[in-house]
N, C-alpha and C positions, 0 to 999 in steps of 0.2 A: 503493499500500499504506500509506503513511503517514497517520496520523491528522490531521496538520496540514498535509500536502501539499495542492496546490491541489485544490479540491474537485471537480474534474471529476467532484470532481467530485461535488459533492453530488447527492443524488437530486433529478432534476427534479421543481399541484393546482389551463369557467367554471361555472359553477354555473347551475341553472336555477331561477327564482324561482317554485317551485310548493309551498313548504312553509308559506306564511304563513296560507292559510285554515285549514288543519288546526290550526296553533297557536292561532288566534283562536278556533276552536270549543272547544278543550280548555280555555280560560280562562286561558292562560299569557300571552296577549298577542301583539303583533306582534313577531316575533324578527328580529334583525338578520342581514343577508347581507353578507359582505365586499366591500370595493371593492378589487379587485386592480389598479385603474388606477394605483395608485402604482408598480407594477412595469411594466405594459404595458396598453394599452387593450383588447386582444383578441388572439386567436391569429393574426389576420391583420394585426396592427399592423406597418407598415413598420419601426418601430424595432427589432423583433425580428430581421428580416432584417439590418438595419443592424449590430446589436450581434453577430450570429453572424459576419457577415463581418469585423467588426472584431476579433473574438477570434481568428479564424482568423489573420488578418494579424499580430496582436500575438504569437500564440504561435510563429509561424515566424520572426518577427523577433527574438524572445527567444532562440530556439535558435540561429540564426545568429550572434548577437552573443556568446553566452555558452558554448555547448557547447565542451567540451574546453579551457576557458580558466580554470575556477575556481581550480584548485590553483595555477597560475602567477601569475595575476593577484592572488590573495589574499596569496601570500607576498611580492609585490613592494611597492615603494614606494606608499603610498596604498591598500594592499589592502583595508583595513577600509572606506574610503569607497566604492571600487569595488563591493565585494561588498554594502554597504548599498543601493546604487542598484539592483543586480540584484534584491535581495530586495523592494525597493519595487515594481519592475516586476512581479515574480512576483505579489505581493500585490494589485496593481491588476487583474491578469488574473483572480485568484481572485475578487475581488469582482464583476467582470463575469459570470464564469461562474456565480456563486452567484445573482445576479439572474435569469439565463435559466433556470437549473435550477430555482430555486424557484417561479418563475411556472409553468412546465411541470408541476410536481409538485403545486402548489396547485390548478391548473386541473383536473387530473385527480382530485385528491382530492374536488373538488366534484362531479364526475360522471365516473366511470370506466367508464361503459358506452357513452357517446357515441363512435361510431367516429372522428368527426373530431378529437376531443380526444385519443383513444388514439393516433391517427396523429401528431398534434402532439407529444405526449409522446415518442413513440418516435423521431421525427425529431430533436427537440432533444437527446434523450439521446445519439443517435449522433453529432450534431455535436459536442457537448461532449467525448465520448470521443475523437473523431478529432482535435479540436484539441489536446486534452491530452497526446496521444502526444508532441507536440513539447516538452513540459515535464518529462517523466519523468526526463531526464537530471539535472535540477537537484538534486533531493534526493539522488540517488545520487552525484553528483560531490561535492556539499557534504559528504557523509558520508566521502568518501574523502580528504578534506583532513587532513593531520596535526593532532593535538590541540593541539600547541604552536603551529602556525601560526594556527589558528583562534582560539586564546586571545590571541594577539598582535593579530590583526585586530579582536577585539572590544574592544580598548582604545579604538578609535575610537568616539566617542559615537553616531554614526549607526548603527553596527552593534550597539553595545551595547543599543540599544533592542529589538533582536530576539533578544537572548540566550535569553529563555525559549523561544522557538520553536526556534531552532538547538540548544539543549540537549536539548529534547524530541525533536527529529528524530533526534539522534545516538544516543538510546537504541535506535533501531530498526536501527542499523548492523549488528548481528550477524545479522539476518534478511533482509538485503538479497540480491538475486540479481544475476547478470550482466545487463547493460543490455538485451540483447535478449530475455532471458527475461522481464524486468519489462514490457517493451513487449508481449510476446506475452500475458502474464497480463492486462494493462490492456485490449487490444484485444479479447480473447477474452470479457470480462466482459459485453459487450453481448449475445453469444449464449449466454453461461453464466448465472452467478447473477442477473444483472439481468433477464434474460428469464424466468427462473423466478419471480423476485419479482413481475414483471408479471402472469404467468399466475395466480399465487395472488391477487393483488388484483382481477383481473378475474373470476375465478371466484367468489370470495367475494361481490363486488358483484352478480353476476349470479344467485346462488342465490335461489330462492323457496321459502318454507316455508308449508305449508298448515296454517292454524290455524282451525278451524271452516270457514266458507265462504270465508275470505279468504286470498289468496296474499300473503305479506308478505315484505319483505327482512329481512335478518338483524338490523339494529339495533332494530326494533320488537319482533321476537320475543325477543331478549335481554332488552329492557326489560320484557317480560311475566313474566319470572322474578322480577320484584319486584312483581308485581301483588297487590292485596288478596286477590283470589279464588284459592283453592287450586286449583280446576279449570282456571283459565286458566294458572297456573304449570305444571301438569302437562301440559296440551295444548301449551304452548310447548316444553317440554323434549322431548316425544315428537315434535313436528314437527321440532325441530333434529336429534334422533337419526335420524329417517327420511331427511331430506335429506342429512345427512352420510354415512349408510350408502351412499346411492345414488351418492355422489361419492368414496367412500373410495379407490378406485384412483388418482384424479387426486392427492389430497392425499398419499398415501403415495408416489406417485412424485416429486412435488415435494419432500417431506421427504428421501427417499433421495438424490435427485440433488444437493440442496444440501449435505447432510451429506458425500456423497462429494467434491463440489467443495472444501468447507472441508478435508477431510482431505488432498487432493492439495496444495492451497496450504501447509497447515501442514507436511507432510512436506518439501516442497521448501525451505521456509524455515527449517526446524529447530526448530519449536516442539514441545515434548515432550508437553504436556498439552493436551487438546482446548479448554481455555478459556484457554490461555496468551496467545493473540494478543489476546483481548478484555481481559485484565488489563493487557498492555502498552498497548493503546489507551486504556484508562482511567487509565494511570499509577498502578496500585495493585499492591501486592505480593500474590502469591498467598496467602501466609500470612495476610494480613489478611482476605481473602475466605474462606478455610478456616475462620478463626476465627469470622466472622460466621455462616457456613453451619452450622458445628457448634453454636454457641450457640442458633440458632433451632430447629435440629432437636431439640436437647435440650429446648427450652421447649415444644414441641408439646403435651404433656399439660397443661401449666399455662396454656396460651393457648387454642388452637383447640379441643382435646378438651374442655376445661373450659367454654368459652363455649357450644359447641353443645349440650352437655349441659343447660346453664342454658336455651338457647333452646328445646330440645325441650320442657322443663318448662312454659315459658310458654305453648306450644301444647297442653299436657296430652298430650304423647306421650313415649314413652321414646326414640324415634328419629325424626329428620326425613328424608324422601325427599330425594334430591340437589337436586330442583328447588325445595325450600323453604329451601335453605341461605340465600338472601338475601331470604327473605320479610319483608314488613313486619311489624313487631311488632303483637301484637293491641291494644295499648294506645297505638300511635303514631297521630299525627294524620294523616288520610288526604287532606286538601285538597291541591291542586296549589299550587305556589309560582309566581306570575306572574313574567315576566321582570324588570319594573322592581323588584320586591321582592327578587329574587335579586341584581340589580345593586347595590341599596342595602345589602343584607346584606354583601356582599363588600367594597365600598368603604368601608363604615363601619368594618368590622374592620380593614382596611388603615390607614385614616386614624388610627385609635386607637393604632397602633403607629408609623407614620411618615407625616407628611403628603406627604413626597416620594414615598413608595412608592404612596400613593393617587393622587397626581397622575399618575404615569406610568400606573398601571392605568386611570385614567379615559380616557386617550386611545384606549384600545382601543374604547371605547364611542363616544366623539364622533367619532373619525376612521374608523369602520367597519373596525376591524381584526379583527372576530369574524364567524364564520358559524355560526349556532346552529340553524336549523331542521333536521328530519329530512327528507330527500329521496330518492326512489329513485335509486340509483346512487352516492349520496355515500358517502364512506368511512365505516365504523363508528367508533366510539370518540371519542377526542378527542386533540388535540395542539396544542402552540404551536411553529410553525416559525420559526426566527429569520431567514430569509431571508439577507440579507447586511447588513454594517454601513452601507452607504450607503442602505439603506431601513429596514425595520422589521419586527418580527414579525407574524405572523398566527395567530389562534386558530381551530381547527375544533373544534366539539362538536355533539352531537345533543341538543338541550335539550327534555326533555319534562315539566318541572315537578316532579320529584321532589327530595326533599332531597338525594340523592346527586349530582343534577345541579348543585345549588348548590355542593356540594363540589368538583365537577369544575371548575366555572367558577373557584372561588378557586385550585385547583391549577394550572390552565392560565394564569391570570393571574400567578400567582407565577413560572412559567416566562418569560412575557412580560416581566415587570419585570427579571428577571435578564438576560435577552437584551438589553433595551434598555441596561442598565447596562454590560454587558460589551462591547457593539458599540464602545465608544470605543477599545478595544485594537486595533482593525482586523481585517480578514479572517482573518489568520493566528493571532491570539492571542485572539480573542473566544470561539471554542468552548470550552466547559467540559467536562472529562472526566466520564463518567457518574457517578462517584463522588460529584460535587458537583452534577450537573445536576438531581438530584431535590430538592435542599435547599430552594431557594426555593419550589418548588411545594408541597411537604409542609408547609413553615412557614406558607405562605399558608393552607392547609386548617386548620391548627392554630389560627391567629389567628381564623378565621371561626368555627370550632367553639367556641373558648373564649368568644367574644363571645355566641354563641347561648346557650351554657349559662348564662352570667352572667345573661342576661335572663329566664331561664325560672323562673317561680315555682312551676309545678305539679310535684310530686314525680313524677308519672307521666311528664310530658314530659321531665323531667330524666333519667328512666330510659331513655326512648326515645332521647334524644340521646346518652347515654353508650353505649347498646347499639349505636346506629348508627355511632358513632366506633370502637367496638371491632371491629365488623365490617369497617369500612374499613381499620383497621390490620392486622387478620388477613388481609385480601385483599391488602394491600401487602406485609406482611412474610412470613407464613406461606406464603400461596399463591404468592408470587413465588420463595421459596426452594424450594418443592415443584417450580415450573416449572424452576428451575435444575437441580435433582436430575434431573428428566426429561430435560432437555436433554443432560446429562452422560451419562445411561444410553443415550440414543438415539445419540449421536455415538460413544460407545465401542463399542456394538453393531454400529454400521454398518461399522466396521473388518473385521468378520468376514463381511460379505456384506449384500446387501439385506434389508431388514426388511418383512414383510407388514404391511398394515394392521392385521391381528389382533394381531400381535406388538407393534406400537407401542401398541395399545390395552391390552395386558396390562401394559406398562411404565407407561403412564399410570395405570391402575387402581391398581398398586402404590403409586406415590408419592402419589397422591390419598388413598388409604386411610390410608397412614401419616400424613399431615398433617391430614386432616379428623377422624379419630378414629372411636370406635365409635358416636358419637350421630348420625352421618350414614350413612343407608342408601343406598348407591350401587345404584341400579336399572339393569336393562339398558338400553343406549342411551347411557349415559354414557361408555362406552369410546372413543367417537370425538369427544369433546369437546376433544380437543387440536387438531383440525383448524382451528378458526378463530382461533387465537392468532397475530397477526401478528408478534410479536417473534421467535418461533421461525424465522421466514422472513426478516425484514428484518435483524435484529440479533442473530445467535446469542449467547446467554449475557448479553444486555442486562439481564435481568430482576433479577439480584441488586442492580443499582443502586437499584431501588425500595426493597428492604429496607434497603440501606445508607443511603439518604436518610432513610427513616422513623426508624431507630434514631438516626441522627445528629441528626435534628431533635428527637426526644424529649429527648435529652441537651442539645441546644442551648436548647431552650425552657425547661428546668429551670434553665439559667444565666440565661436572660432574666428568669424570675420572681423570681430572688433578686438581680438586677443592680442596680447603682447606675445613675446616669446615663451615657449614652453608648453603651448597647448597640446601639440602632438605628443609630447612626452606624458602629459597628464591623461590624455586619451588612450594611449597604449597602456598605461598602468590601470586604468579602468578595466580595459578589456583582460588584462593579465590577471585580474583579481578573480575571474571565474565566479563560483558561487560562494566565495568566502565573506562577502560582504552584502548587506541589504542594499537594494537600489537606491534608497534615500541617502546612504552614506557615500555611495559612488558618485552620486550627482552633486554632492556638496562642494567639492573642489571647483566646480564650474558655476556655482552660485544658483543652482537650479533646485526647485522643491516641487514635486509632482502632486503634493497634498494641496497646493495653492490653486484654487479654481482658476486663477489668471494664467497659470502655467499652460493649460490646454488651450485656452483662448489665444495665447501667443503663438502656439504652434499652428493653429488653424488659420491665423491671420496671415501666416506665410503663403498659404495655398490662396487665400482670398485675394492677397496683394498681386499674385501672378495673374489671376483672372482679371484684376482690375487693368493690368498692363495689357492684356490681351484685347480687352474691350476698348482701350485707347487706340490699339493698332487697327481695329475695324475689322 
């Protein structure tokens, strides 16, 4: 249950090299495919069997040596040193589990339809869960130790090192259950929410959408929604709508089951609000999230409503069909951006801010930590997976040469740099709460955008760049808060019984209509576009972290633009802290306080100011 307990069990992603010819033909050049051999050489590697067996043995030995002894040994002579050694053993197991789980997850992300890979992923996940049952006692017993005893033990320097992790863990004490119930929850996860997550992934990857004479996977179809030709955008939207409709019963069942599963868990643990467990996991106060959500929703008219009205005017229309929401602007450059050019754009922007940041980012290219081609069966979207501190992160994306793809590269490399810097804190304290997890990624995007803007001499191209950035910010802030509102409505309504696909669609249309405004004409078929959003399935209520990160970075970047020397050093120090400090403590050196309502208004005013400039341009 704990956000910092052993990652059993982090979600456990090979890939097939068949995306290169298509990339070459499109003019974007040869795209890199990741080298997962830094983890394991293949799914049949003997080292995997060796490490799984080793983990089984170490988990059993750890339980034998420590279970039932934590309170007495910690209270006794040398208790701090003894407990520190136990935590170190626990952390080493976590690192090993992270390596195994990460490899299985990455190999599956590269190809989620290959039955051998699916079986491998399932088998590794099961082994990880079974082994980690022997570790469940540790966090539970640790939290039952008296506060005064723990505080005394942490006077030992060896245990003081782990103070941030221990204090974080103890915040979850009120929601812990009796040991055998925790064990049941943990073991049942494999046939519960983890299985439904897997079904969602396999279903999405296996869907095919008929666009014209072609049967396409979801990623190329979503990309067509940004095509220059309106007819292609419309055809893509209609193809998505048709296939989603044909599969609505499956997606409705997955959504209902996971919402019910979460409700059962929340009820047993004593969480009052549907999002409280996420807030605890993020180490953020509910009132801070409420202030963010309230500020963004109040700003819809001056942000998304106003921008889409402006965009409709550029297309000489009063309203844009929903499939035209992300259409390229009539005056934007249409040529594809080749991979080497995208790489240079991002690294140059990073280098201008901090040579150290660029040096870390460059390793993703030179050491093959990036998987960029579009392939059948590959996971859609993009991510940077931290794997485990003894290894390094990997970036997955689906690069197709669009300006947005360059920003995605900048975004994921920001995550990657953050993960590399935070890794020095070790497996237990490297993970960053979601409230700050998007900071480096969004900041990386902003650096890249500002550099491109500064290099643009054409007024029209400046307008196109500004508009593109505004669209990205609306997608990051407005759209994600609408997603959060949708999730709240779904999880609240599910308490009163199952929701039909039609009812889920009605809720979706309601929140989308509120956020997009009157200049977006929502046509039939859009009611099922909730179905492909993976965050709803894998990480309920994750989405507000994007808005949190974007608004935070807007404020942070304003400090940077007016800062004297030393900002980059303070910034890298913030990233290096990983999960060792609360977000409020990390923001203090920059004079920022997210608990101040004006903080969010300041971040949103950056977006509003860009729309002001676009209005002046006409």
